[in-house]
N, C-alpha and C positions, 0 to 999 in steps of 0.2 A: 505494499500500501506506500502509494506516494502521497504525501501533503505537504511537504517545505515549500511555503511560499516566503521568500526573504523580502519580499514587499512589506510583508505586516507589521517588520518592528519600527521601520522610518513612516510608515503611514498611523500606526499607534502614537508615535514620538510628536507628530504634527498636529495629530488630533488632541494629545493632552496639551500641546503649546498653543493652540487655538484656544480649550477652556481657558489656561491660563490666562491667556490676553484679553478673553472676554470679561473674567471676574474683576481683572484689575483696571483696563480701561475703562469697561461700561457698566458692569453689575455694581462696583464699587462705589458707584454717585447716582445711577441711574434709577436704584431702587426706591429712592426717597420719591419717585413721581407714582407711586404706584398705591402706598398710603394704607396698606393692610400689614396687621403684626404677624410676625413669622417671620420676616427678610430682613432684620438688623444686621447689621457686621458686629460683631464683639471686638476685632480691630480694624478701627477706621485709617483710611489713608489717607483721607482726607483729601485726595488731588483729584482733580477733574479732567478727564479729555471727553467732553462733548464733539469737538471736531471731529475725533477718530469713530463716534458713532455707528456710521454707514459701514466701515468696516471691521465694526468689532461686536454689534450686536450680536449676531450668528454663531459666534465662538462658541456657543452651548452645545451647537448641534456634533461638537467632538465625541459627546458622550455616547449619542446613538452610534457613531462609528464603532467605537469602543464595542457595542454590545453586537456588533454583527462580528467584529475580529473575535470578540468571545467565544460566541457561537461555533464560529469555524476551529479555534484552538480547543476548545472544551470536547467537542464532536470529534477531532484528531487524538487528544487523551486517553478520553473514554474508548477509543474503539480499540486502543493496544495496553488498555490495563484490567485488573481485576478491579471490583467494587471496592474492595482494602486498599488498593494501590492507588486506586482514582483519587479516594476521598485523603489520601495521606500526602498524596501529591498536592492538592487545592490548599491544606491545611498549611504545608511548607513552603507553598509560594506565597500565601495570602499575610499569614499572621504575624511572621516577621518584620515584615515591611509597617504592618499595621500598628505593632508595639512599638515600634521606634519613631513612626511620624507619628501616632496619636499622642506619644509620651512629648516629643518636641513641641505639638500644637498646645495640649495643656499646659506646659512652660510656660509658650509665650503668652496665650490668654491670662494665665496666672500673673504675668510680671507687666502686661502690659493692655489687658482686657479692660473693658469698661465695666463690665459685670462683677457682682461678688464670688467669691471662690466657691461657694457653695453650690451655687448655679451649674458648675461645669463638672464637679465631680462625677455624679452619675452620669451624665453624658461620656464622660472618659471611661469608665468602665465597662459601659453598653460598647464605645468603640474598641477597647481591648477586646472584648469578647465576641465583636462584630454579632450583636445581636440588636435588631432594630428597634426603637421606640415604638410608641405608640401614635395615634393621629395626632395628637397634640403636644406631643415631646418634641426637646431640642435636641439636634443631631451636636456633637462636638464642634465640628464644621460640615456647613452646607455640603459639603461634596461628600459626604459620607452616606447618602442617600441611595449612591448607586451601588454602594456595597450590599446593601438588602437586598438588591435587583440582581447582583452577581450570586449571592449566596441561595438564594432561591433557585436558580439556574442549577447552579452545582447539586443541592440537594434533589431537585427534580432527575439530574440525570443519573446521579447515585442511586436514585430509587427504582429508576428506570432498569438499570443495570444488577438489581438485587433481584427483580422479575425472572430475569432471564429469558422473557419473551418478548417483550417492548423492545425494540429497534430505533437506531438514528431514524429511519426514515417516518415511523412510526411517531416520535417525540415531534419531529419537524411539523407533520400535518397537524398534533393534536394543539403544539403552540400556534402555529397560523391562524387556523381556523377560532381559538380560544381569543386569542389578540385580535383580531379581525374583527369578531363580532364587538369586542369592547369600543375599540376605537370609532368602527360605525356607529355605535349609541352616543360616545363620547362626541361627535361630529354632530349630532340630531341633536342632543341637547345644548351645544355651544350654540348652533344656528338658534335656536328658543332663547338663551339667554342675553340679559342686558349686560354690556359693558362693566358693570360697577361689580356685578357677581361673578363674571370669569376670575380673579384673581382667586376666590375663593376655590374655586373648583381647580385649579393649577396647585394650589398647595394639596388637594389630596390627591392629585397625580403623583406625586412625589414623596408619601408617606405610606405607611401602613395603611390601608391593604394593598393600594396600586403597586407600590414597587415590589413589597415583597410577593405578592401575587403573581406578578408580571402581568400585569392586567393591562398596562400601557404599553407595556415594553417587550412583551413577549415575541412579538412579529418581529424583532431585530435579532434575536437569537435564535428564531426558526430560520430566519434568511442567511445566518450564520453556517447553522448546520445543512443548510441545502447547497452553498456553495462550496462547503467541504468534502459533499456527495458528486458534485460534477467535477469537483478535483479528479475524483478516481472513476467515475464513469459518466455517461449520459445520460441525462433525466428523461425520464419518460414524459411524456404528454400531459399526464394527469399531475408529474411533478413540477413540470413547467407552469400550469396554471398556477399550483399552488406558490409558487416563485412570485408571481405575478401579484397575486392577491398578498404575498409579506411585505412586497414594493407598496402595494397603495396603502395596507394600512401603516406600513411604516410613515409614508409620506403625509397620512393623516394627521398622524400623531405629532410630528413637527410642523405640520401646520396649524393644527390645534395650540401648539404651544407658540409658535411666531405668531399668531393672532392676539395672544394675551398679550405679547411684548407691543406690537403695533398700537394696539387699542388704550393700552395701560402706560406708556411713556412719549410725551409729546417731541422728544430728541430725534425718534425714528418713525415719526407718524406717514412719513412719505415714503418708506422704505415696501419691499415686498416679501409678503410671505413664500416666495415661490425661491428667495436665494439661499435658504439653509437647505431648502429640498434640494436645489442643484448640487450643495457641494456636499450633502450627503451621498447623493445619485453619481456623483464622479468617483467617490471612494467607493462605492459598491461596486461600479463598471471595471474599477483598477483591480478589486480585489477578484471580480469574476470574470477579468481577461486570463489574470496570472493564474485562476483556478484551471481556466480552458487549454492553459498551456502547459499545465501541467501534466493534464490528462493526455494531451497529445504525445508530451514526451515520454511514455510510459518505458521506452525501450531503452532510456538513458538512466543513470544514475543521477540523484539528486544532487547538486552543487552546494558547499557547504556556504554560507551566508558569512559574507565579511565579518570579521569581529566587532568593528565598528558598528554595525547596522544592528548585530544581536544587544549591543549596549546600548545602543538606542533604546531599544523594545524595554530591557531592564530597567532604564532610567525610570522609563513612563508612570510605570504604577507610584513609586514614592512621588514622582513630581505632581502629581495628579493629586496626592494626600496633604502635600504642603503648601502648593502655591497659593491658594486662598487668604489663610490666616498668616503664617509665616511670611510669603511674600508681602502682602499687605503690611507688615510689622517692618519690612524692609526698607521697603518704600518709603514711609512716612519717616523713619531713620536719616533716610538719605536727602530728602527732601528739607527734615528740618536741618540737616547739615550744611544746606543750601544748593544743594544740586535741583538743577531743573527736573520738571515731572518725566518730561521724554526719557532722558537719562537714568532717572532713578528707578523707572519700570525698566529699562533694559539690563541694566547692570544687575539688579535684582533679578529678574530671569537667568540672567548669566551665573549668579552665583547660585542660586537654587538649582541650575543643571548641574555645576560643580558638586555640591553637599550631596545631592541624589545619586551621582558617580559614586559617590565616597559612600554613600548608605549600599548603594546594592552590590559594592566591589569588595568592600569591607566590613561593614558591620552586619546587613544582613545574611552573608554565609555564614559569620562567627555565631549568630544567633541560632541559623536553620541547622549549624551543626548542635549546638549545643542542646537543642528541641530533639533531633534524632537521638541522641547518645540517652537522655533521658525517656525518650518512647522505648530504645530499645530494651529498657532495663525491665520493661512491663512486658516483654514478650518477643517475638520473631516479627520482624517488620515485612509487610506484603512487598513482594518482587512486581517491576514491571512485566507484564507478559512479552514473550518472542511473538514475532509474527503469527507464526505457525499456532498459537493458540490465542488468535484472536478472542476479545469480549465478545459476549452474543449481542451487544449492543450495535455491532459494527454490519451484522448481518444485512441490515437495511441496506448497507450499500450495493449488494448482491453485485460483485465485482466478478467481471470474466474468469472462469477458470482456463489455465494454458491450454491448448489445443496439442493432443499427443499426435506427433508424427511419426510414420516408420519411416525407418533408416536401411535403405537397401545397399549390403555393402557387396562389391564386386569382387568375387574370388577368382583369382588367375589360376 
């Protein structure tokens, strides 16, 4: 099974950078236009970039790109792992970075935040455990809502693996239908909703149950699975219809969220909701093209991705977790020191990339190693399955079997 797509690492990094620029150059000041509780910044950069709004307001679509990539990567991981190996692999990938980044965020909020320390202790514990809070609860940092969706998807895949009957194909079909129905209803509700009520609907979309039950975002994970399957074999006509449905459902979710921004924030009232849809669609087309090329080159061995591309992919996760609160604190410190706002932003992002490189290259491996050693004391750790013992979850790929050929040997 070939599923190596070097494109995913730089694309994931670009998506994280887009989200970071969105938070620091747009959301850091534009949220005040909404006037709805729940969007307050804990650490304020107090820097305005209204002239950059037409180029930064749609950076949040990087999250939807993340989810598509996650669907692809997790499908690949699950197709070659046992249930225990898959669960362990996800825990070792997610928890070390969360522990490091959540602790750093907690300390910054403690030292520079505007609210009392007691208000961030419980969110910090929830972040460390990766347990989402309720509908009205606050996250340690608003970016952590995506972890609720990610862990819900991982849990769904793990449960499917345990059944030994549900395949990747079944999972993709289920998420496609499930999320498409919800997003269709959401669009219908939005069309009957006054602009003043729209922000409250958006809040619910990024809280439990919408995030943790994949209601609005399940289509993106489904699309990632379909792209993974297409990288290994041609899709059937019915599967192509499912892909079209996931794309329409994803476009509907993005349109819903974009409408919220355009209706609530005067600075971008003249912008089009099609812009984030086009950015997301371009990323999906790049992945689809790479998947198609991967399938057609089945006879050749997959080349190793350059180390620097892999490093970009590893930096993405800690960068996403730290850019909002810690990035804002760095920008504020630089501006207070006399630097202009634009220079402060780019220097802050550069520093964050360096710090996140150090986290993923030095700190994460040390924490992961300690975690593995601790777990090993409680029993034998599951191993990754060889290609000949692929997980039952991969059977939905229905990969073509090699054709046996008879070779005649001439005897002289």
